[in-house]
NURO-588581 format. One line per field, with one value per residue (C-alpha): x, y, z; residue in three letters. Coordinates in Angstrom, 2 decimals, decimal comma. Layout:
BEGIN
east: [X:...]
north: [Y:...]
up: [Z:...]
code: [Ala:...]
***
This chain:
BEGIN
east: [5,86:5,51:3,61:2,15:1,65:0,36:0,16:1,79:2,61:6,43:9,25:9,83:12,90:11,83:14,01:11,43:11,26:8,30:6,82:9,30:11,95:12,01:13,57:11,11:11,22:9,30:7,90:6,18:6,54:4,86:3,31:1,95:4,19:3,71:5,67:6,38:8,64:9,65:9,05:9,99:7,69:5,08:2,28:-0,36:-1,60:-3,37:-1,77:-0,86:2,77:2,02:-0,75:1,55:4,37:1,93:0,57:4,04:4,95:1,68:1,95:5,54:4,35:1,57:4,19:5,74:2,74:-0,47:-1,00:-3,64:-3,18:-3,63:-5,66:-3,63:-2,64:-2,34:-0,06:1,07:3,17:6,10:7,32:5,85:2,39:2,82:3,84:0,85:-1,48:-0,08:-0,54:-4,09:-5,25:-3,22:-6,24:-7,98:-4,91:-4,29:-7,86:-7,59:-4,31:-5,75:-8,74:-6,75:-3,78:-3,29:-5,98:-6,30:-9,05:-10,82:-13,26:-16,32:-18,50:-21,81:-23,32:-27,06:-28,53:-31,84:-34,97:-36,71:-39,70:-37,44:-35,88:-39,23:-41,00:-39,97:-42,13:-43,94:-46,48:-49,15:-48,35:-48,58:-47,44:-45,34:-46,87:-45,63:-42,15:-42,02:-43,35:-40,80:-38,02:-39,16:-39,33:-35,87:-34,46:-36,06:-34,62:-31,14:-31,33:-32,37:-29,51:-27,04:-28,11:-27,59:-24,07:-23,18:-24,24:-21,79:-18,96:-19,57:-19,23:-15,65:-14,70:-13,98:-15,95:-17,43:-18,41:-20,12:-17,93:-19,00:-19,64:-20,20:-21,86:-25,64:-26,99:-23,81:-23,07:-19,57:-18,45:-15,10:-14,39:-11,73:-10,39:-7,79:-4,74:-5,23:-8,79:-8,03:-8,06:-11,33:-12,87:-11,89:-13,24:-16,56:-16,76:-16,06:-18,74:-21,30:-20,42:-20,83:-24,06:-26,03:-27,06:-28,70:-25,49:-21,84:-19,69:-15,98:-13,38:-10,14:-7,26:-5,92:-5,29:-4,17:-7,23:-8,07:-11,78:-11,20:-9,05:-10,57:-11,26:-13,10:-15,01:-16,47:-17,71]
north: [-18,03:-21,10:-24,19:-26,07:-29,83:-30,82:-30,23:-32,97:-33,71:-33,78:-32,18:-35,12:-35,20:-36,62:-38,00:-37,14:-33,87:-31,58:-29,85:-29,43:-31,23:-28,55:-29,28:-29,64:-27,58:-27,62:-24,77:-25,07:-26,24:-28,19:-30,88:-28,73:-28,41:-27,40:-29,06:-26,73:-25,84:-22,43:-21,35:-17,94:-18,54:-21,30:-21,82:-23,99:-26,56:-29,65:-32,00:-35,60:-34,81:-32,01:-33,97:-36,95:-34,75:-33,38:-36,84:-38,35:-35,89:-36,44:-40,24:-40,07:-38,05:-40,55:-43,24:-41,15:-40,07:-38,05:-35,84:-33,39:-33,08:-29,61:-29,21:-29,11:-25,53:-24,30:-21,26:-18,64:-15,56:-16,20:-17,84:-15,11:-15,72:-19,48:-19,05:-16,77:-19,38:-22,03:-19,75:-18,74:-22,25:-24,20:-25,46:-26,49:-28,34:-30,03:-31,33:-32,47:-34,32:-36,06:-37,12:-38,79:-40,11:-43,80:-43,84:-43,74:-42,93:-45,63:-44,69:-46,86:-46,59:-48,38:-48,56:-49,20:-50,21:-48,64:-50,77:-51,34:-49,34:-46,34:-46,57:-46,94:-44,12:-41,30:-38,16:-37,22:-34,71:-37,40:-37,87:-34,40:-33,57:-36,73:-38,44:-41,92:-40,60:-38,72:-41,72:-44,04:-41,59:-41,21:-44,98:-45,27:-42,72:-44,51:-47,81:-46,33:-44,79:-48,12:-49,96:-47,25:-47,64:-51,41:-50,80:-47,95:-49,41:-52,35:-50,23:-47,34:-49,80:-50,48:-46,81:-43,81:-41,47:-41,18:-38,43:-38,34:-37,65:-36,04:-38,45:-37,71:-41,10:-41,24:-43,94:-44,18:-43,66:-42,50:-42,32:-41,80:-43,71:-42,92:-46,33:-47,36:-48,84:-52,12:-52,35:-51,86:-55,58:-56,28:-53,22:-54,43:-57,89:-56,32:-54,44:-57,65:-59,46:-56,75:-56,88:-60,66:-60,90:-57,71:-58,46:-55,06:-53,05:-53,33:-52,28:-51,45:-49,70:-47,84:-46,92:-46,64:-42,96:-39,99:-38,57:-35,81:-35,96:-35,52:-32,41:-29,43:-27,60:-30,54:-31,47:-27,94:-27,87]
up: [43,35:45,59:44,51:47,51:47,25:50,67:54,40:56,47:60,11:60,00:58,01:55,66:53,48:50,13:47,37:44,68:42,78:42,24:39,21:36,36:38,40:41,10:44,48:47,35:50,53:53,83:55,94:59,31:62,90:65,70:63,57:60,73:57,68:54,06:51,25:48,34:45,43:44,10:40,50:39,10:36,13:36,25:33,75:35,35:32,86:34,15:31,66:32,42:33,22:35,68:37,40:37,85:39,23:41,81:42,64:42,97:45,72:47,59:47,40:48,66:51,65:52,30:52,83:55,61:57,69:57,73:54,70:53,49:49,71:48,29:45,13:41,90:41,14:44,76:44,69:47,23:46,45:48,79:52,00:54,17:52,71:53,18:56,83:57,39:55,90:58,23:61,24:60,36:59,53:62,11:64,06:60,83:59,57:62,94:62,99:59,37:59,97:63,02:60,95:58,16:60,14:59,42:56,74:52,96:50,48:48,48:45,74:45,14:42,05:41,55:38,09:38,20:34,80:33,88:33,88:30,51:31,76:32,40:28,94:27,18:29,00:26,66:26,83:23,62:22,36:22,73:26,41:27,88:30,47:30,28:33,32:32,41:31,82:35,12:37,08:35,47:36,23:39,85:40,28:38,76:41,21:44,16:42,95:42,56:46,04:47,56:45,84:46,87:50,51:50,33:49,02:51,35:54,70:54,87:53,45:55,85:58,73:57,58:57,09:59,28:57,03:53,56:51,16:47,75:44,74:41,49:38,65:34,97:34,42:34,48:36,73:38,78:42,44:43,28:46,91:48,63:51,83:54,42:55,42:58,00:56,30:58,18:56,85:53,14:52,32:54,21:52,54:49,07:49,90:50,93:47,61:45,69:47,68:46,90:43,22:43,13:45,14:44,54:40,98:40,47:40,08:39,13:42,09:41,71:43,83:43,16:45,42:47,96:47,27:49,32:51,12:48,62:49,42:53,16:53,29:55,13:51,83:50,27:53,44:53,65:50,05]
code: [Unk:Unk:Unk:Unk:Unk:Unk:Unk:Unk:Unk:Unk:Unk:Unk:Unk:Unk:Unk:Unk:Unk:Unk:Unk:Unk:Unk:Unk:Unk:Unk:Unk:Unk:Unk:Unk:Unk:Unk:Unk:Unk:Unk:Unk:Unk:Unk:Unk:Unk:Unk:Unk:Unk:Unk:Unk:Unk:Unk:Unk:Unk:Unk:Unk:Unk:Unk:Unk:Unk:Unk:Unk:Unk:Unk:Unk:Unk:Unk:Unk:Unk:Unk:Unk:Unk:Unk:Unk:Unk:Unk:Unk:Unk:Unk:Unk:Unk:Unk:Unk:Unk:Unk:Unk:Unk:Unk:Unk:Unk:Unk:Unk:Unk:Unk:Unk:Unk:Unk:Unk:Unk:Unk:Unk:Unk:Unk:Unk:Unk:Unk:Unk:Unk:Unk:Unk:Unk:Unk:Unk:Unk:Unk:Unk:Unk:Unk:Unk:Unk:Unk:Unk:Unk:Unk:Unk:Unk:Unk:Unk:Unk:Unk:Unk:Unk:Unk:Unk:Unk:Unk:Unk:Unk:Unk:Unk:Unk:Unk:Unk:Unk:Unk:Unk:Unk:Unk:Unk:Unk:Unk:Unk:Unk:Unk:Unk:Unk:Unk:Unk:Unk:Unk:Unk:Unk:Unk:Unk:Unk:Unk:Unk:Unk:Unk:Unk:Unk:Unk:Unk:Unk:Unk:Unk:Unk:Unk:Unk:Unk:Unk:Unk:Unk:Unk:Unk:Unk:Unk:Unk:Unk:Unk:Unk:Unk:Unk:Unk:Unk:Unk:Unk:Unk:Unk:Unk:Unk:Unk:Unk:Unk:Unk:Unk:Unk:Unk:Unk:Unk:Unk:Unk:Unk:Unk:Unk:Unk:Unk:Unk:Unk:Unk:Unk:Unk:Unk:Unk:Unk:Unk:Unk:Unk]
***
């Protein structure tokens, strides 16, 4: 069984090891290569150690050139199947590598506190069908959308692309931005400026990360 870490644009030789200390290998040609390790028996458990081993390989590749990280747990049966995947998806991978070359991912989260009117408008049996509650919730959603637009517009101007990310926090906006390496510092400064001046939300960023949110698989979801 082969565990695939990423697709990259050159046959990098890496000093790091893969999952469970496995040696890394490379398959591919003409600017599309897969980095993998072989495991006779591999139990996929997304624990902290395994996730870090995966991330360490991907981040090492990011230092060398364009990289499309594979999702944790990406397995193929053997080298023949891996080579077939590279042949069938060559055009897709070439386009994806061109898209992320020279760029990194930065995550931006905006926490918008709820207004007192939204908190107080709790539906009850005496307020059927909960008109006040629904109006307060609608107004809250409109307010959050307006604030999100004020945050997104200046950041999008500094990025190649952006995409929403899932968030488990209510009242939060979570977006991934694909940012040129040379623009990382100006992008961070723009986030700090928004956080200091907006007043209606707390704005923070994380990264830079490998462009997980901008791989072909993620972009098509």
